[in-house]
C-alpha positions as CSV (number, residue, x, y, z in Angstrom):
1,M,197.2,20.0,-72.6
2,T,196.4,18.2,-69.5
3,E,192.5,17.6,-68.4
4,T,191.0,18.4,-64.9
5,P,189.2,15.3,-63.7
6,S,185.5,16.1,-63.3
7,N,185.4,15.5,-59.2
8,A,188.2,18.3,-59.0
9,P,186.8,21.3,-57.0
10,A,186.4,24.5,-59.2
11,P,188.8,27.2,-59.0
12,A,188.2,30.0,-56.3
13,S,186.5,32.8,-57.9
14,G,187.1,36.1,-56.1
15,A,183.8,35.8,-54.4
16,K,183.4,36.0,-50.8
17,P,180.7,33.6,-49.2
18,A,177.5,35.0,-48.0
19,A,177.8,36.6,-44.4
20,A,176.0,34.0,-41.8
21,K,172.6,35.6,-40.9
22,A,173.0,37.0,-37.2
23,K,170.9,35.1,-34.4
24,P,168.6,37.1,-33.0
25,P,169.0,37.8,-29.2
26,A,167.4,35.6,-26.7
27,P,164.2,36.5,-25.1
28,E,166.6,36.4,-21.7
29,D,169.1,38.8,-23.1
30,K,165.9,41.6,-22.5
31,P,166.5,43.8,-19.5
32,F,164.7,42.4,-16.4
33,A,162.2,45.2,-16.7
34,A,161.1,44.4,-20.2
35,F,161.5,40.5,-20.1
36,I,159.2,39.8,-17.2
37,P,155.8,41.8,-18.8
38,E,156.9,41.2,-22.5
39,E,157.9,37.7,-22.3
40,L,157.5,35.7,-19.3
41,L,153.6,36.7,-18.4
42,P,152.5,35.9,-22.1
43,A,154.3,32.8,-21.9
44,L,153.2,31.8,-18.6
45,S,149.7,32.5,-19.2
46,R,149.8,30.7,-22.8
47,E,151.7,27.5,-20.8
48,I,148.7,27.3,-18.2
49,E,146.1,27.6,-20.5
50,T,147.7,25.1,-22.9
51,Y,148.4,22.8,-19.6
52,G,144.5,22.8,-19.1
53,G,144.4,25.1,-16.5
54,P,142.2,28.6,-16.5
55,A,143.3,31.7,-17.6
56,P,145.3,33.4,-14.9
57,E,145.4,37.0,-13.9
58,L,149.0,37.8,-13.8
59,A,150.7,41.0,-12.5
60,F,154.4,42.0,-12.4
61,E,155.1,44.2,-9.5
62,Q,157.4,45.6,-6.8
63,G,156.6,45.4,-3.0
64,P,157.1,43.0,0.2
65,M,157.8,39.3,-0.5
66,P,155.0,37.0,1.0
67,V,155.8,35.7,4.4
68,V,159.0,37.8,5.1
69,G,158.2,41.1,3.8
70,A,161.7,41.8,2.3
71,D,161.3,44.0,-0.8
72,C,161.4,42.1,-3.9
73,W,160.4,42.0,-7.6
74,M,157.5,39.4,-8.1
75,V,155.3,38.0,-10.8
76,R,151.8,38.1,-8.6
77,G,149.3,35.2,-10.3
78,S,145.8,34.4,-9.2
79,L,143.6,31.6,-10.8
80,P,139.7,31.0,-10.4
81,G,138.7,29.6,-6.6
82,E,140.8,32.1,-4.8
83,R,144.0,30.5,-5.8
84,R,147.2,32.7,-5.6
85,F,150.9,32.2,-6.2
86,W,154.0,34.9,-6.0
87,L,156.9,33.9,-7.9
88,C,159.7,36.4,-6.3
89,F,163.2,37.6,-7.4
90,T,165.3,39.0,-5.0
91,E,167.1,41.5,-7.5
92,A,166.2,42.9,-10.6
93,D,167.6,39.7,-12.8
94,I,166.0,36.4,-13.7
95,S,169.0,34.8,-12.5
96,S,169.2,35.8,-9.3
97,A,167.6,33.8,-6.3
98,K,163.8,33.1,-6.5
99,T,161.2,32.1,-4.4
100,I,157.6,30.9,-4.6
101,A,154.3,31.0,-2.4
102,I,151.0,29.8,-3.0
103,T,148.0,30.0,-1.1
104,E,144.2,28.8,-1.3
105,G,141.4,30.7,-0.2
106,R,141.2,34.1,1.6
107,G,144.2,33.3,3.6
108,T,147.9,34.7,3.3
109,P,150.8,32.2,2.4
110,S,152.8,30.6,5.2
111,L,155.5,29.3,3.5
112,L,158.3,30.8,1.2
113,E,159.7,27.9,-0.9
114,S,163.4,28.3,-2.5
115,F,162.8,28.0,-6.5
116,M,164.7,26.8,-9.0
117,I,167.9,26.4,-6.6
118,D,169.9,23.8,-8.9
119,E,169.4,25.6,-12.5
120,R,172.8,26.9,-13.8
121,K,171.1,28.8,-16.0
122,T,167.7,30.5,-16.2
123,T,165.9,30.6,-19.8
124,L,162.5,31.5,-20.7
125,P,161.1,27.9,-21.0
126,L,163.0,26.7,-18.2
127,L,161.1,29.3,-15.7
128,V,157.8,28.7,-17.7
129,S,157.7,25.0,-17.1
130,R,159.0,24.9,-13.6
131,V,156.3,27.3,-12.3
132,V,153.7,25.4,-14.6
133,Q,154.8,22.1,-12.8
134,R,154.7,23.6,-9.5
135,L,151.1,24.9,-10.2
136,N,150.2,21.4,-11.4
137,G,151.5,19.7,-8.1
138,Q,149.1,21.7,-6.1
139,K,146.4,20.1,-8.7
140,W,145.5,23.7,-9.9
141,L,145.7,22.9,-13.5
142,G,144.2,20.3,-15.8
143,P,142.0,17.1,-14.8
144,N,144.0,16.3,-12.1
């Protein structure tokens, strides 16, 4: 009779390994019309407040892009002190070309800036951080 060494693997039983849990879909996988109001607007609002800014008023709408007037989807935001911004998407897709316009006071924006042009993939955290970074660059958030 031969003995099995104690460090030898146990013989295979007929049991199958437990199925791996399916990863939940990424927020970015949602349709554009659901992603913006359900994911982006709440995350953006939380991040602005976390960064030290006032609670923003945010809206998601389709309309004329500031400065050029072309039809687009946009996140329109306002902060106290008549500070306003528009994050525009040229198509109903978070990966589409994006622009941002910013104005302070009662005037209308006069400059439309390309936004996130070097990013290969657009994710919720990246989109939120870039918008907050841009607003903070205006010294609109926190104790600047």
